[in-house]
C-alpha positions, 0 to 999 in steps of 0.5 A, spaced: 492 523 537 493 530 537 494 533 530 496 540 528 495 544 522 500 543 516 500 542 509 502 536 505 504 535 498 504 528 495 508 528 489 512 522 485 511 515 487 508 512 494 510 505 497 508 502 504 512 498 509 508 494 513 510 488 518 505 482 518 503 476 521 498 471 521 496 464 523 495 462 516 500 461 510 498 467 506 494 473 505 492 479 501 494 486 503 491 492 500 493 499 502 489 505 500 492 512 502 486 517 503 487 524 505 483 525 512 482 532 515 482 534 522 475 532 524 477 525 522 473 525 515 476 523 509 477 529 504 474 528 497 479 526 492 477 527 485 480 522 480 478 519 473 476 512 475 470 510 470 464 509 472 464 516 475 461 516 482 459 523 485 458 519 492 465 516 492 472 518 494 478 515 491 484 514 494 490 518 493 494 511 492 492 504 492 496 497 492 495 490 493 500 484 494 499 477 496 504 476 501 507 470 498 509 474 492 513 479 496 520 477 494 523 483 491 527 483 484 533 487 486 535 489 479 528 493 478 527 495 485 529 502 486 529 506 493 522 509 491 519 503 488 519 496 489 518 491 484 516 484 486 518 478 482 512 474 482 516 468 480 513 461 483 521 459 485 521 466 489 514 464 493 514 464 500 509 462 505 508 465 512 510 461 518 504 462 523 506 467 529 512 470 525 512 477 523 515 479 516 516 485 513 513 487 506 513 493 501 507 495 497 507 500 491 501 505 492 500 507 485 496 514 484 
């Protein structure tokens, strides 16, 4: 993939839209937003996450979600931020071989 030189400013909320499929009935999905330079190296992003580790970079944004808990709360979900219900009554398992869409918030 050819990359050009450009500036990116990340501000506000971040979320990831994914399509997932599995032979199992559920899965945990973890998303990390990492800055990468033109040489495909991770750019060090400083964050105040204790304990501080000078040899480790932290993601700009990260999120986790169990796929069976992906039902959105329509009253609380906004265009920029998905709010999941996490209710037992909304729990939906994957069907083997089918593709499901999933939206995960990526907190900074």
